[in-house]
N, CA, C, O and the ligand as a Tripos MOL2 file, in Angstrom:
@<TRIPOS>MOLECULE
protein
  241   239    61     0     0
PROTEIN
NO_CHARGES

@<TRIPOS>ATOM
      1 N           0.7880   -1.2470   -0.0330 N.3       1 MET1
      2 CA          0.0250    0.0680   -0.0200 C.3       1 MET1
      3 C           0.8100    1.2360   -0.0500 C.2       1 MET1
      4 O           1.4940    1.4950    0.9400 O.2       1 MET1
      5 N           0.8210    2.0270   -1.0870 N.am      2 PRO2
      6 CA          1.6910    3.2920   -1.1880 C.3       2 PRO2
      7 C           1.1690    4.3390   -0.1760 C.2       2 PRO2
      8 O          -0.0190    4.4980    0.1040 O.2       2 PRO2
      9 N           2.2210    5.0400    0.3390 N.am      3 LYS3
     10 CA          1.9350    6.1100    1.2260 C.3       3 LYS3
     11 C           1.2240    7.2680    0.4530 C.2       3 LYS3
     12 O           1.6240    7.5690   -0.6720 O.2       3 LYS3
     13 N           0.2260    7.8920    1.0100 N.am      4 LYS4
     14 CA         -0.2930    9.1070    0.3490 C.3       4 LYS4
     15 C           0.5220   10.3120    0.6670 C.2       4 LYS4
     16 O           0.9430   10.5710    1.7940 O.2       4 LYS4
     17 N           0.6980   10.9620   -0.2970 N.am      5 HIS5
     18 CA          1.3950   12.3520   -0.1300 C.3       5 HIS5
     19 C           0.3830   13.3330    0.3480 C.2       5 HIS5
     20 O          -0.6790   13.4920   -0.2540 O.2       5 HIS5
     21 N           0.6760   13.9440    1.3450 N.am      6 VAL6
     22 CA         -0.2480   14.9780    1.9860 C.3       6 VAL6
     23 C           0.5030   16.3400    1.8880 C.2       6 VAL6
     24 O           0.1900   17.2770    2.6220 O.2       6 VAL6
     25 N           1.4440   16.4260    1.0160 N.am      7 ASN7
     26 CA          2.2740   17.7140    1.0500 C.3       7 ASN7
     27 C           1.6670   18.7080    0.2190 C.2       7 ASN7
     28 O           2.0780   19.8610    0.3450 O.2       7 ASN7
     29 N           0.7860   18.4730   -0.5850 N.am      8 GLY8
     30 CA          0.2070   19.5130   -1.5670 C.3       8 GLY8
     31 C          -0.7030   20.4130   -0.9210 C.2       8 GLY8
     32 O          -0.6190   20.7690    0.2540 O.2       8 GLY8
     33 N          -1.7110   20.8160   -1.8760 N.am      9 LYS9
     34 CA         -2.7300   21.6840   -1.3800 C.3       9 LYS9
     35 C          -3.7760   20.8290   -0.5360 C.2       9 LYS9
     36 O          -4.3230   19.8180   -0.9760 O.2       9 LYS9
     37 N          -3.9690   21.3290    0.6460 N.am     10 ALA10
     38 CA         -4.8830   20.7880    1.6310 C.3      10 ALA10
     39 C          -6.2270   21.4840    1.5100 C.2      10 ALA10
     40 O          -6.2730   22.6390    1.0850 O.2      10 ALA10
     41 N          -7.2950   20.8420    1.8570 N.am     11 THR11
     42 CA         -8.4680   21.5530    2.0230 C.3      11 THR11
     43 C          -8.4000   22.6710    3.0520 C.2      11 THR11
     44 O          -7.4790   22.6760    3.8690 O.2      11 THR11
     45 N          -9.3940   23.6800    3.0480 N.am     12 GLN12
     46 CA         -9.2560   24.7570    3.9330 C.3      12 GLN12
     47 C          -9.3740   24.2470    5.3180 C.2      12 GLN12
     48 O         -10.2550   23.4450    5.6270 O.2      12 GLN12
     49 N          -8.4370   24.7330    6.2160 N.am     13 LEU13
     50 CA         -8.3120   24.3170    7.5620 C.3      13 LEU13
     51 C          -9.1170   25.4330    8.3240 C.2      13 LEU13
     52 O          -9.2470   26.6020    7.9600 O.2      13 LEU13
     53 N          -9.6370   24.8320    9.4690 N.am     14 PRO14
     54 CA        -10.2340   25.8550   10.4600 C.3      14 PRO14
     55 C          -9.3570   27.0850   10.7920 C.2      14 PRO14
     56 O          -9.7440   28.2460   10.9180 O.2      14 PRO14
     57 N          -8.1410   26.6170   10.9040 N.am     15 SER15
     58 CA         -7.1580   27.6460   11.3480 C.3      15 SER15
     59 C          -6.9440   28.7140   10.3480 C.2      15 SER15
     60 O          -6.5630   29.8380   10.6770 O.2      15 SER15
     61 N          -7.1850   28.3730    9.1540 N.am     16 GLU16
     62 CA         -7.1410   29.4410    7.9350 C.3      16 GLU16
     63 C          -8.2600   30.3780    7.8470 C.2      16 GLU16
     64 O          -8.1980   31.3860    7.1420 O.2      16 GLU16
     65 N          -9.3520   30.0460    8.5970 N.am     17 ARG17
     66 CA        -10.6080   30.8830    8.3530 C.3      17 ARG17
     67 C         -10.2090   32.1770    9.2190 C.2      17 ARG17
     68 O          -9.2210   32.3110    9.9410 O.2      17 ARG17
     69 N         -11.1290   32.9950    8.9830 N.am     18 ALA18
     70 CA        -11.0290   34.4630    9.5010 C.3      18 ALA18
     71 C         -11.1390   34.2940   11.0870 C.2      18 ALA18
     72 O         -11.9050   33.4880   11.6150 O.2      18 ALA18
     73 N         -10.3520   35.0790   11.7270 N.am     19 SER19
     74 CA        -10.7250   35.2210   13.1320 C.3      19 SER19
     75 C         -11.4680   36.4940   13.4110 C.2      19 SER19
     76 O         -11.5480   37.4000   12.5810 O.2      19 SER19
     77 N         -12.0510   36.5390   14.6980 N.am     20 LYS20
     78 CA        -12.7520   37.7960   15.0040 C.3      20 LYS20
     79 C         -12.1560   38.3200   16.2620 C.2      20 LYS20
     80 O         -11.3400   37.6410   16.8850 O.2      20 LYS20
     81 N         -12.5320   39.5140   16.6660 N.am     21 VAL21
     82 CA        -12.1480   40.0680   17.8970 C.3      21 VAL21
     83 C         -13.3510   40.2850   18.9420 C.2      21 VAL21
     84 O         -14.3010   41.0450   18.7580 O.2      21 VAL21
     85 N         -13.1280   39.4500   20.1120 N.am     22 CYS22
     86 CA        -14.1990   39.5190   21.2250 C.3      22 CYS22
     87 C         -14.3770   40.9610   21.6910 C.2      22 CYS22
     88 O         -13.4060   41.5620   22.1510 O.2      22 CYS22
     89 N         -15.5420   41.5310   21.5960 N.am     23 PRO23
     90 CA        -15.7550   42.9480   22.1290 C.3      23 PRO23
     91 C         -15.5840   43.0300   23.5860 C.2      23 PRO23
     92 O         -15.3120   44.1220   24.0860 O.2      23 PRO23
     93 N         -15.7190   41.9660   24.3260 N.am     24 VAL24
     94 CA        -15.6380   41.8920   25.7110 C.3      24 VAL24
     95 C         -14.2390   42.0110   26.1140 C.2      24 VAL24
     96 O         -13.8250   42.9250   26.8270 O.2      24 VAL24
     97 N         -13.4760   41.0070   25.6130 N.am     25 TYR25
     98 CA        -11.9680   41.0380   26.0260 C.3      25 TYR25
     99 C         -11.0700   41.8410   25.1070 C.2      25 TYR25
    100 O          -9.9480   42.2160   25.4480 O.2      25 TYR25
    101 N         -11.6320   42.0960   23.8900 N.am     26 GLY26
    102 CA        -10.7760   42.8770   23.0340 C.3      26 GLY26
    103 C          -9.7430   41.9430   22.5040 C.2      26 GLY26
    104 O          -8.7250   42.4330   22.0150 O.2      26 GLY26
    105 N          -9.8940   40.6400   22.5490 N.am     27 LEU27
    106 CA         -8.8960   39.6860   22.1020 C.3      27 LEU27
    107 C          -9.3770   38.9550   20.9940 C.2      27 LEU27
    108 O         -10.5930   38.7880   20.8930 O.2      27 LEU27
    109 N          -8.5250   38.4460   20.0620 N.am     28 PRO28
    110 CA         -8.9960   37.7790   18.9130 C.3      28 PRO28
    111 C          -9.3360   36.2560   19.1940 C.2      28 PRO28
    112 O          -8.6510   35.6350   20.0060 O.2      28 PRO28
    113 N         -10.2330   35.7430   18.6270 N.am     29 PHE29
    114 CA        -10.4990   34.3360   18.8660 C.3      29 PHE29
    115 C         -10.7310   33.8340   17.4050 C.2      29 PHE29
    116 O         -11.1900   34.5330   16.5020 O.2      29 PHE29
    117 N         -10.3530   32.5380   17.2990 N.am     30 SER30
    118 CA        -10.4600   31.8240   16.0820 C.3      30 SER30
    119 C         -11.6070   31.0480   15.7990 C.2      30 SER30
    120 O         -12.3470   30.7050   16.7210 O.2      30 SER30
    121 N         -11.8510   30.7120   14.5500 N.am     31 TRP31
    122 CA        -13.0310   29.7190   14.2130 C.3      31 TRP31
    123 C         -12.9150   28.4720   15.0680 C.2      31 TRP31
    124 O         -11.8370   27.9380   15.3300 O.2      31 TRP31
    125 N         -14.1940   28.0080   15.5180 N.am     32 ARG32
    126 CA        -14.3070   26.8250   16.0670 C.3      32 ARG32
    127 C         -15.2790   25.9470   15.4550 C.2      32 ARG32
    128 O         -16.2240   26.4360   14.8350 O.2      32 ARG32
    129 N         -15.1340   24.6590   15.5730 N.am     33 ARG33
    130 CA        -16.0850   23.7000   14.9460 C.3      33 ARG33
    131 C         -17.5140   24.0050   15.1880 C.2      33 ARG33
    132 O         -18.3790   23.9150   14.3180 O.2      33 ARG33
    133 N         -17.7430   24.4120   16.5600 N.am     34 ARG34
    134 CA        -19.1180   24.5630   16.8650 C.3      34 ARG34
    135 C         -19.8560   25.8370   16.1660 C.2      34 ARG34
    136 O         -21.0760   26.0020   16.1300 O.2      34 ARG34
    137 N         -18.9510   26.6300   15.6640 N.am     35 TRP35
    138 CA        -19.4550   27.8730   14.9300 C.3      35 TRP35
    139 C         -19.6470   27.5520   13.4170 C.2      35 TRP35
    140 O         -20.0080   28.4700   12.6800 O.2      35 TRP35
    141 N         -19.4550   26.4530   12.9670 N.am     36 GLU36
    142 CA        -19.3630   26.0400   11.5790 C.3      36 GLU36
    143 C         -20.4650   26.7170   10.7550 C.2      36 GLU36
    144 O         -20.2430   27.3600    9.7280 O.2      36 GLU36
    145 N         -21.6150   26.5240   11.2720 N.am     37 ARG37
    146 CA        -22.8430   26.9870   10.4410 C.3      37 ARG37
    147 C         -23.2170   28.4030   10.7870 C.2      37 ARG37
    148 O         -24.0290   29.0470   10.1230 O.2      37 ARG37
    149 N         -22.5500   28.8980   11.9300 N.am     38 ASP38
    150 CA        -23.0450   30.2020   12.4600 C.3      38 ASP38
    151 C         -22.0100   31.1800   12.5420 C.2      38 ASP38
    152 O         -22.2230   32.1610   13.2530 O.2      38 ASP38
    153 N         -20.8410   31.0720   11.8880 N.am     39 TRP39
    154 CA        -19.7150   31.9680   12.1050 C.3      39 TRP39
    155 C         -20.0570   33.2840   11.7320 C.2      39 TRP39
    156 O         -19.5890   34.2140   12.3890 O.2      39 TRP39
    157 N         -20.8280   33.5090   10.7440 N.am     40 ASP40
    158 CA        -21.2100   34.8780   10.3790 C.3      40 ASP40
    159 C         -21.8550   35.6580   11.4690 C.2      40 ASP40
    160 O         -21.6890   36.8760   11.5270 O.2      40 ASP40
    161 N         -22.5920   35.0110   12.3480 N.am     41 ASN41
    162 CA        -23.3390   35.5280   13.4560 C.3      41 ASN41
    163 C         -22.5290   35.5250   14.8270 C.2      41 ASN41
    164 O         -22.9990   36.0200   15.8510 O.2      41 ASN41
    165 N         -21.4240   34.9990   14.7720 N.am     42 VAL42
    166 CA        -20.7070   35.0000   16.0090 C.3      42 VAL42
    167 C         -20.0460   36.2760   16.2640 C.2      42 VAL42
    168 O         -19.3140   36.8050   15.4260 O.2      42 VAL42
    169 N         -20.3280   36.8480   17.5730 N.am     43 ARG43
    170 CA        -19.6650   37.9590   17.7960 C.3      43 ARG43
    171 C         -18.6630   37.7930   19.1040 C.2      43 ARG43
    172 O         -17.6880   38.5260   19.2670 O.2      43 ARG43
    173 N         -18.9890   36.8660   19.8990 N.am     44 TYR44
    174 CA        -18.2520   36.7590   21.1290 C.3      44 TYR44
    175 C         -17.5270   35.3780   21.0890 C.2      44 TYR44
    176 O         -17.8900   34.4350   20.3860 O.2      44 TYR44
    177 N         -16.4550   35.3780   21.9330 N.am     45 CYS45
    178 CA        -15.6250   34.1900   21.9370 C.3      45 CYS45
    179 C         -16.2970   32.9990   22.7290 C.2      45 CYS45
    180 O         -15.8880   31.8420   22.6260 O.2      45 CYS45
    181 N         -17.3580   33.3700   23.5240 N.am     46 SER46
    182 CA        -17.8550   32.3630   24.3620 C.3      46 SER46
    183 C         -19.2170   32.8640   24.8260 C.2      46 SER46
    184 O         -19.5030   34.0560   24.7070 O.2      46 SER46
    185 N         -20.1170   31.9230   25.3860 N.am     47 ASP47
    186 CA        -21.3880   32.2820   25.8820 C.3      47 ASP47
    187 C         -21.1030   33.2270   27.0200 C.2      47 ASP47
    188 O         -21.7840   34.2340   27.2180 O.2      47 ASP47
    189 N         -20.1290   32.8890   27.7230 N.am     48 ARG48
    190 CA        -19.9000   33.7590   28.9240 C.3      48 ARG48
    191 C         -19.6690   35.2630   28.4920 C.2      48 ARG48
    192 O         -20.1490   36.1670   29.1760 O.2      48 ARG48
    193 N         -19.0080   35.4990   27.4720 N.am     49 CYS49
    194 CA        -18.8220   36.8240   27.0530 C.3      49 CYS49
    195 C         -20.0930   37.3950   26.4960 C.2      49 CYS49
    196 O         -20.3670   38.5930   26.5560 O.2      49 CYS49
    197 N         -20.8000   36.5440   25.9900 N.am     50 ARG50
    198 CA        -22.0780   37.2560   25.4470 C.3      50 ARG50
    199 C         -23.0260   37.5900   26.5250 C.2      50 ARG50
    200 O         -23.7670   38.5720   26.4920 O.2      50 ARG50
    201 N         -22.9690   36.7110   27.5050 N.am     51 ALA51
    202 CA        -23.7860   37.0550   28.7020 C.3      51 ALA51
    203 C         -23.2450   38.2570   29.4330 C.2      51 ALA51
    204 O         -24.0240   39.0880   29.9000 O.2      51 ALA51
    205 N         -21.8760   38.3840   29.5540 N.am     52 ALA52
    206 CA        -21.3410   39.4820   30.2730 C.3      52 ALA52
    207 C         -21.6910   40.7970   29.4800 C.2      52 ALA52
    208 O         -22.0690   41.8130   30.0630 O.2      52 ALA52
    209 N         -21.5460   40.7190   28.1600 N.am     53 LYS53
    210 CA        -21.8810   41.9080   27.3960 C.3      53 LYS53
    211 C         -23.3730   42.2980   27.5480 C.2      53 LYS53
    212 O         -23.6770   43.4900   27.5100 O.2      53 LYS53
    213 N         -24.3320   41.3230   27.7230 N.am     54 GLY54
    214 CA        -25.6040   41.5730   27.8640 C.3      54 GLY54
    215 C         -26.0110   42.2390   29.1460 C.2      54 GLY54
    216 O         -26.9830   42.9910   29.2240 O.2      54 GLY54
    217 N         -25.2130   41.9250   30.1620 N.am     55 GLN55
    218 CA        -25.3400   42.4060   31.5530 C.3      55 GLN55
    219 C         -24.9190   43.8310   31.5480 C.2      55 GLN55
    220 O         -25.5800   44.6830   32.1430 O.2      55 GLN55
    221 N         -23.7300   44.1360   30.8260 N.am     56 ALA56
    222 CA        -23.0730   45.4610   30.9190 C.3      56 ALA56
    223 C         -23.9060   46.4590   30.0660 C.2      56 ALA56
    224 O         -24.0510   47.6310   30.4130 O.2      56 ALA56
    225 N         -24.4110   45.9720   29.0090 N.am     57 GLY57
    226 CA        -25.0030   46.8570   28.0690 C.3      57 GLY57
    227 C         -26.6030   46.8460   28.1140 C.2      57 GLY57
    228 O         -27.2660   46.4830   29.0860 O.2      57 GLY57
    229 N         -27.0940   47.2940   26.9280 N.am     58 GLN58
    230 CA        -28.5570   47.4130   26.8560 C.3      58 GLN58
    231 C         -29.1900   45.9310   26.7580 C.2      58 GLN58
    232 O         -28.5210   44.9990   26.3140 O.2      58 GLN58
    233 N         -30.3140   45.7960   27.1320 N.am     59 ALA59
    234 CA        -31.0460   44.4620   27.0830 C.3      59 ALA59
    235 C         -31.3620   44.2940   25.5530 C.2      59 ALA59
    236 O         -31.4180   45.2540   24.7840 O.2      59 ALA59
    237 N         -31.5470   43.0910   25.2100 N.am     60 HIS60
    238 CA        -31.8140   42.8700   23.6740 C.3      60 HIS60
    239 C         -33.2030   42.7120   23.5770 C.2      60 HIS60
    240 O         -33.7270   42.5190   22.4800 O.2      60 HIS60
    241 ZN        -14.8560   36.8420   24.7340 Zn       61 ZN61
@<TRIPOS>BOND
     1     1     2 1
     2     2     3 1
     3     3     4 2
     4     3     5 am
     5     5     6 1
     6     6     7 1
     7     7     8 2
     8     7     9 am
     9     9    10 1
    10    10    11 1
    11    11    12 2
    12    11    13 am
    13    13    14 1
    14    14    15 1
    15    15    16 2
    16    15    17 am
    17    17    18 1
    18    18    19 1
    19    19    20 2
    20    19    21 am
    21    21    22 1
    22    22    23 1
    23    23    24 2
    24    23    25 am
    25    25    26 1
    26    26    27 1
    27    27    28 2
    28    27    29 am
    29    29    30 1
    30    30    31 1
    31    31    32 2
    32    31    33 am
    33    33    34 1
    34    34    35 1
    35    35    36 2
    36    35    37 am
    37    37    38 1
    38    38    39 1
    39    39    40 2
    40    39    41 am
    41    41    42 1
    42    42    43 1
    43    43    44 2
    44    43    45 am
    45    45    46 1
    46    46    47 1
    47    47    48 2
    48    47    49 am
    49    49    50 1
    50    50    51 1
    51    51    52 2
    52    51    53 am
    53    53    54 1
    54    54    55 1
    55    55    56 2
    56    55    57 am
    57    57    58 1
    58    58    59 1
    59    59    60 2
    60    59    61 am
    61    61    62 1
    62    62    63 1
    63    63    64 2
    64    63    65 am
    65    65    66 1
    66    66    67 1
    67    67    68 2
    68    67    69 am
    69    69    70 1
    70    70    71 1
    71    71    72 2
    72    71    73 am
    73    73    74 1
    74    74    75 1
    75    75    76 2
    76    75    77 am
    77    77    78 1
    78    78    79 1
    79    79    80 2
    80    79    81 am
    81    81    82 1
    82    82    83 1
    83    83    84 2
    84    83    85 am
    85    85    86 1
    86    86    87 1
    87    87    88 2
    88    87    89 am
    89    89    90 1
    90    90    91 1
    91    91    92 2
    92    91    93 am
    93    93    94 1
    94    94    95 1
    95    95    96 2
    96    95    97 am
    97    97    98 1
    98    98    99 1
    99    99   100 2
   100    99   101 am
   101   101   102 1
   102   102   103 1
   103   103   104 2
   104   103   105 am
   105   105   106 1
   106   106   107 1
   107   107   108 2
   108   107   109 am
   109   109   110 1
   110   110   111 1
   111   111   112 2
   112   111   113 am
   113   113   114 1
   114   114   115 1
   115   115   116 2
   116   115   117 am
   117   117   118 1
   118   118   119 1
   119   119   120 2
   120   119   121 am
   121   121   122 1
   122   122   123 1
   123   123   124 2
   124   123   125 am
   125   125   126 1
   126   126   127 1
   127   127   128 2
   128   127   129 am
   129   129   130 1
   130   130   131 1
   131   131   132 2
   132   131   133 am
   133   133   134 1
   134   134   135 1
   135   135   136 2
   136   135   137 am
   137   137   138 1
   138   138   139 1
   139   139   140 2
   140   139   141 am
   141   141   142 1
   142   142   143 1
   143   143   144 2
   144   143   145 am
   145   145   146 1
   146   146   147 1
   147   147   148 2
   148   147   149 am
   149   149   150 1
   150   150   151 1
   151   151   152 2
   152   151   153 am
   153   153   154 1
   154   154   155 1
   155   155   156 2
   156   155   157 am
   157   157   158 1
   158   158   159 1
   159   159   160 2
   160   159   161 am
   161   161   162 1
   162   162   163 1
   163   163   164 2
   164   163   165 am
   165   165   166 1
   166   166   167 1
   167   167   168 2
   168   167   169 am
   169   169   170 1
   170   170   171 1
   171   171   172 2
   172   171   173 am
   173   173   174 1
   174   174   175 1
   175   175   176 2
   176   175   177 am
   177   177   178 1
   178   178   179 1
   179   179   180 2
   180   179   181 am
   181   181   182 1
   182   182   183 1
   183   183   184 2
   184   183   185 am
   185   185   186 1
   186   186   187 1
   187   187   188 2
   188   187   189 am
   189   189   190 1
   190   190   191 1
   191   191   192 2
   192   191   193 am
   193   193   194 1
   194   194   195 1
   195   195   196 2
   196   195   197 am
   197   197   198 1
   198   198   199 1
   199   199   200 2
   200   199   201 am
   201   201   202 1
   202   202   203 1
   203   203   204 2
   204   203   205 am
   205   205   206 1
   206   206   207 1
   207   207   208 2
   208   207   209 am
   209   209   210 1
   210   210   211 1
   211   211   212 2
   212   211   213 am
   213   213   214 1
   214   214   215 1
   215   215   216 2
   216   215   217 am
   217   217   218 1
   218   218   219 1
   219   219   220 2
   220   219   221 am
   221   221   222 1
   222   222   223 1
   223   223   224 2
   224   223   225 am
   225   225   226 1
   226   226   227 1
   227   227   228 2
   228   227   229 am
   229   229   230 1
   230   230   231 1
   231   231   232 2
   232   231   233 am
   233   233   234 1
   234   234   235 1
   235   235   236 2
   236   235   237 am
   237   237   238 1
   238   238   239 1
   239   239   240 2
@<TRIPOS>SUBSTRUCTURE
     1 MET1         2 RESIDUE 1 A MET
     2 PRO2         6 RESIDUE 1 A PRO
     3 LYS3        10 RESIDUE 1 A LYS
     4 LYS4        14 RESIDUE 1 A LYS
     5 HIS5        18 RESIDUE 1 A HIS
     6 VAL6        22 RESIDUE 1 A VAL
     7 ASN7        26 RESIDUE 1 A ASN
     8 GLY8        30 RESIDUE 1 A GLY
     9 LYS9        34 RESIDUE 1 A LYS
    10 ALA10       38 RESIDUE 1 A ALA
    11 THR11       42 RESIDUE 1 A THR
    12 GLN12       46 RESIDUE 1 A GLN
    13 LEU13       50 RESIDUE 1 A LEU
    14 PRO14       54 RESIDUE 1 A PRO
    15 SER15       58 RESIDUE 1 A SER
    16 GLU16       62 RESIDUE 1 A GLU
    17 ARG17       66 RESIDUE 1 A ARG
    18 ALA18       70 RESIDUE 1 A ALA
    19 SER19       74 RESIDUE 1 A SER
    20 LYS20       78 RESIDUE 1 A LYS
    21 VAL21       82 RESIDUE 1 A VAL
    22 CYS22       86 RESIDUE 1 A CYS
    23 PRO23       90 RESIDUE 1 A PRO
    24 VAL24       94 RESIDUE 1 A VAL
    25 TYR25       98 RESIDUE 1 A TYR
    26 GLY26      102 RESIDUE 1 A GLY
    27 LEU27      106 RESIDUE 1 A LEU
    28 PRO28      110 RESIDUE 1 A PRO
    29 PHE29      114 RESIDUE 1 A PHE
    30 SER30      118 RESIDUE 1 A SER
    31 TRP31      122 RESIDUE 1 A TRP
    32 ARG32      126 RESIDUE 1 A ARG
    33 ARG33      130 RESIDUE 1 A ARG
    34 ARG34      134 RESIDUE 1 A ARG
    35 TRP35      138 RESIDUE 1 A TRP
    36 GLU36      142 RESIDUE 1 A GLU
    37 ARG37      146 RESIDUE 1 A ARG
    38 ASP38      150 RESIDUE 1 A ASP
    39 TRP39      154 RESIDUE 1 A TRP
    40 ASP40      158 RESIDUE 1 A ASP
    41 ASN41      162 RESIDUE 1 A ASN
    42 VAL42      166 RESIDUE 1 A VAL
    43 ARG43      170 RESIDUE 1 A ARG
    44 TYR44      174 RESIDUE 1 A TYR
    45 CYS45      178 RESIDUE 1 A CYS
    46 SER46      182 RESIDUE 1 A SER
    47 ASP47      186 RESIDUE 1 A ASP
    48 ARG48      190 RESIDUE 1 A ARG
    49 CYS49      194 RESIDUE 1 A CYS
    50 ARG50      198 RESIDUE 1 A ARG
    51 ALA51      202 RESIDUE 1 A ALA
    52 ALA52      206 RESIDUE 1 A ALA
    53 LYS53      210 RESIDUE 1 A LYS
    54 GLY54      214 RESIDUE 1 A GLY
    55 GLN55      218 RESIDUE 1 A GLN
    56 ALA56      222 RESIDUE 1 A ALA
    57 GLY57      226 RESIDUE 1 A GLY
    58 GLN58      230 RESIDUE 1 A GLN
    59 ALA59      234 RESIDUE 1 A ALA
    60 HIS60      238 RESIDUE 1 A HIS
    61 ZN61       241 GROUP 0 **** ****
């Protein structure tokens, strides 16, 4: 069984996707599998940040 060469072009890796900056921490976070279908709507790096932002700011 010949070994498969994986040195060429690979499919797009999650790490190559765009990262975003969490408005709560002001720190960048990268794409995660759980956001695969919802990445465009993701604004915070975690549910905790989203909750913190909600408490600090206006109610939605
Ligand atoms: Zn965050």
